[in-house]
C-alpha positions as CSV (number, residue, x, y, z in Angstrom):
1,M,-18.4,175.7,100.3
2,S,-14.6,175.1,101.0
3,T,-11.9,177.9,99.8
4,T,-8.3,177.7,99.3
5,A,-6.6,180.3,101.3
6,V,-4.4,182.7,99.7
7,P,-1.5,184.1,101.2
8,P,-1.7,188.2,101.2
9,R,-0.1,190.0,99.3
10,T,2.7,192.5,100.9
11,S,2.1,196.5,100.4
12,N,5.7,196.1,99.2
13,P,6.5,192.8,97.3
14,R,9.9,191.2,97.5
15,K,12.4,191.3,94.9
16,I,13.7,187.6,94.6
17,L,16.1,186.3,92.0
18,V,15.7,182.9,91.5
19,L,18.6,180.8,89.7
20,G,17.9,177.4,88.9
21,A,14.0,178.3,88.7
22,T,12.7,175.0,86.7
23,S,14.0,172.7,89.6
24,G,10.9,171.0,91.2
25,I,11.8,172.8,94.5
26,A,12.2,176.0,93.5
27,E,9.3,176.0,91.2
28,A,6.8,174.5,94.4
29,T,8.3,177.7,96.1
30,C,8.0,180.5,93.5
31,R,4.2,179.5,93.2
32,I,3.9,180.6,96.7
33,W,5.6,183.8,96.3
34,A,3.7,184.5,93.1
35,A,0.5,184.4,94.9
36,E,2.0,186.8,97.3
37,G,2.7,189.3,94.2
38,A,6.1,189.3,94.2
39,H,8.4,190.4,91.3
40,L,10.7,187.5,90.6
41,F,13.5,186.9,88.1
42,L,14.2,183.7,86.9
43,V,17.3,181.8,85.2
44,A,17.6,178.5,84.0
45,R,19.1,176.0,81.0
46,N,16.1,175.4,79.1
47,A,14.6,177.7,77.6
48,E,10.8,176.2,76.8
49,K,10.3,175.4,80.3
50,L,11.3,178.2,81.6
51,A,9.0,180.1,79.6
52,A,6.0,178.0,80.6
53,V,7.2,178.7,84.6
54,A,7.0,182.6,83.9
55,S,3.6,182.3,82.5
56,D,2.6,180.2,85.1
57,L,4.1,182.4,87.6
58,R,2.4,185.7,86.2
59,T,-0.9,183.4,86.4
60,R,-0.8,183.3,89.9
61,G,-0.5,186.9,90.3
62,A,2.9,187.7,90.8
63,A,3.6,191.1,90.3
64,F,6.8,191.5,87.8
65,V,8.5,188.2,86.5
66,D,11.7,188.5,84.1
67,T,14.0,185.4,82.8
68,A,17.4,185.0,82.0
69,V,18.2,181.3,79.9
70,A,21.9,180.9,81.0
71,D,23.9,177.8,82.1
72,L,24.3,178.4,85.1
73,D,28.0,176.1,85.1
74,D,29.4,178.8,83.1
75,T,31.1,180.9,85.9
76,D,32.6,183.8,83.8
77,S,28.9,185.0,82.7
78,H,27.9,185.2,86.4
79,H,28.9,189.0,86.6
80,A,26.9,190.1,83.4
81,L,24.0,187.5,84.2
82,L,23.6,188.8,87.9
83,T,24.6,192.3,87.4
84,H,21.3,192.4,84.4
85,A,19.0,190.5,87.0
86,V,19.6,193.0,89.8
87,N,19.0,195.8,87.3
88,S,16.5,194.0,85.8
89,L,14.4,193.5,89.6
90,A,15.7,197.0,90.3
91,G,16.6,195.8,93.2
92,M,17.4,192.2,95.6
93,D,15.7,191.4,98.4
94,V,16.4,187.8,98.3
95,A,18.5,185.9,95.9
96,Y,17.4,181.7,95.9
97,L,20.1,179.3,94.6
98,A,18.7,175.5,93.5
99,H,21.3,174.9,91.0
100,G,22.6,171.7,90.9
101,I,22.4,167.9,89.6
102,L,22.7,164.6,91.5
103,G,24.7,163.0,89.2
104,D,25.9,159.6,88.4
105,Q,27.5,157.9,91.1
106,P,28.5,154.6,89.7
107,A,29.5,156.7,86.4
108,A,31.7,159.2,88.7
109,E,33.6,156.4,90.6
110,Q,34.8,155.0,87.3
111,D,35.6,158.6,85.4
112,F,37.2,161.6,87.1
113,N,35.8,164.3,84.7
114,T,32.3,162.9,85.4
115,A,32.7,163.1,89.2
116,A,34.3,166.7,88.5
117,Q,31.0,167.8,86.6
118,I,29.2,167.4,89.3
119,L,31.5,168.9,91.5
120,H,31.6,172.0,89.7
121,T,28.1,172.2,89.3
122,N,27.1,171.3,92.8
123,L,29.5,173.4,94.8
124,T,32.2,175.3,92.0
125,A,29.4,177.8,90.5
126,P,27.4,177.8,93.8
127,V,30.8,179.8,95.7
128,S,31.2,181.8,92.3
129,L,27.2,183.1,92.4
130,L,27.4,183.7,96.1
131,T,30.6,185.9,96.0
132,W,29.3,187.8,93.7
133,L,25.4,187.9,95.6
134,S,27.4,188.5,98.7
135,N,29.4,191.6,97.5
136,Y,26.1,192.9,96.8
137,C,24.5,192.6,100.0
138,V,27.2,193.5,102.4
139,P,27.6,197.0,101.5
140,R,23.6,197.1,101.7
141,H,23.4,195.9,104.9
142,T,20.4,194.5,103.4
143,G,19.2,190.5,101.6
144,T,18.8,187.0,101.8
145,L,20.9,184.2,100.4
146,A,18.7,181.2,100.5
147,I,21.0,178.2,99.6
148,L,20.1,174.4,98.3
149,S,22.4,171.9,99.9
150,S,21.3,168.6,101.1
151,V,20.9,166.1,103.8
152,A,23.6,164.0,101.8
153,G,26.1,166.6,102.9
154,D,25.7,165.1,106.3
155,R,28.1,162.3,105.7
156,G,29.3,160.7,102.5
157,R,27.5,157.2,101.7
158,K,28.7,154.8,99.6
159,S,25.3,154.9,97.8
160,N,25.9,159.2,96.3
161,Y,29.5,160.2,98.1
162,V,30.4,162.5,95.0
163,Y,27.0,164.2,95.4
164,G,27.3,164.3,99.3
165,S,30.9,166.0,99.2
166,S,29.3,168.4,97.0
167,K,27.0,169.4,99.4
168,A,28.8,169.1,102.4
169,G,32.1,171.3,100.2
170,L,28.7,173.7,99.6
171,S,27.1,173.5,103.4
172,A,31.2,174.5,104.8
173,F,31.0,177.3,102.3
174,V,27.6,178.9,103.7
175,S,28.5,178.4,107.1
176,G,32.2,180.1,106.4
177,L,29.7,182.5,104.7
178,R,27.2,183.0,107.1
179,N,29.7,183.4,110.0
180,R,31.2,186.5,107.5
181,I,28.3,188.5,106.5
182,D,25.2,187.8,108.9
183,R,27.2,190.9,110.9
184,E,26.9,192.9,108.4
185,G,22.7,192.1,108.3
186,V,22.6,189.8,105.4
187,T,21.1,186.8,106.4
188,V,22.5,183.3,105.3
189,L,19.9,180.1,104.6
190,T,21.0,176.7,104.4
191,I,18.5,174.5,103.3
192,K,18.7,171.0,103.6
193,P,16.5,169.1,102.2
194,G,15.7,165.1,102.2
195,P,14.9,162.7,99.4
196,T,11.6,165.2,97.4
197,R,10.1,164.3,94.5
198,T,11.3,165.8,91.7
199,A,12.1,165.2,88.1
200,M,15.8,164.6,89.7
201,T,14.8,161.5,91.8
202,A,12.2,160.4,89.9
203,A,14.1,157.7,88.3
204,N,14.4,156.5,91.6
205,P,12.5,153.6,92.3
206,K,11.9,154.6,96.2
207,S,10.6,158.0,95.0
208,A,7.2,157.4,95.6
209,K,7.6,157.8,99.3
210,Y,9.7,161.3,98.9
211,A,8.8,164.3,100.1
212,D,6.0,166.3,98.5
213,P,7.5,169.6,96.8
214,D,4.7,171.7,97.7
215,K,5.2,170.9,101.5
216,V,9.2,171.5,101.1
217,A,8.8,174.6,99.2
218,K,5.9,175.7,102.1
219,S,9.0,174.9,104.6
220,I,11.3,176.5,102.9
221,A,9.2,180.0,101.9
222,A,9.0,180.3,105.9
223,A,12.3,179.7,106.6
224,I,13.5,183.1,104.7
225,A,10.7,185.0,105.7
226,A,11.9,184.1,109.3
227,E,15.4,184.8,108.4
228,K,16.4,181.9,110.0
229,D,20.2,180.0,109.4
230,Q,19.6,176.5,108.8
231,I,16.8,174.0,108.3
232,Y,16.0,170.4,107.5
233,V,13.5,169.6,105.1
234,P,11.4,168.1,106.3
235,F,12.2,168.5,109.9
236,I,12.5,164.5,110.7
237,W,16.0,165.3,109.0
238,Q,17.7,166.7,111.5
239,P,17.6,163.8,114.0
240,I,17.7,160.9,111.5
241,M,21.2,163.1,110.6
242,F,22.0,163.5,113.8
243,I,22.2,159.7,114.3
244,I,24.0,159.2,111.3
245,R,26.6,161.4,111.4
246,N,27.2,160.1,115.5
247,I,27.6,156.5,114.2
248,P,31.4,154.6,114.8
249,E,33.3,154.8,111.6
250,R,34.1,151.4,112.1
251,I,30.6,150.9,112.5
252,F,29.1,152.7,109.9
253,K,32.1,151.8,107.1
254,K,30.2,148.4,107.1
255,L,26.6,149.9,106.2
256,N,24.5,149.5,103.2
257,L,23.8,153.5,103.0
């Protein structure tokens, strides 16, 4: 008879804040932490889905789960929201930022407001969150900030350059943040997933061939535990993006990517 391995529970469960907790990758990662008996504070916009995710995580073994329904695009609300989350957890060991949208590239090409919304959700709002979170962690000389960026940010491509530029900006911001606060004892992890099967990519006809979110989540959870600086998931995207970044522009501009 085969049995499913259950991650060992820790004697000192981690306190984890998850922003964008109903995203496919975030939810899969939270399932891993729940099985370890973690304390979780979940933030998402959809109240019904958030409640379902929270209930599932309690069933899976999370020692504590609290939630807040919030629109993370509303940067004016971040201070109160994050203060409440940290107080609810009675501290914070990990903040996991999974908030973002793919957006509509063709529409963004024609309408600045559409492009601006993608940039706001994927770059401006995370910058606001990370500013507060880093200022919380630095005086305490502890904590991990884990941020979902994307391989799309490594080089602009005609198929998704608005989304890609928002993630490029986010990756650059996170790199600079890490350079500033790593010496203060705070770990900053840039996570660069390749295409993954989630609700965000479901409309893509190629989505059946995308990475399994559970496998992506396992790599992310391991990277956070190991206090890494940056990961590509699946790893194959690291050499792929190295090649793509180094294609000469005179050739790259003629490619259909």
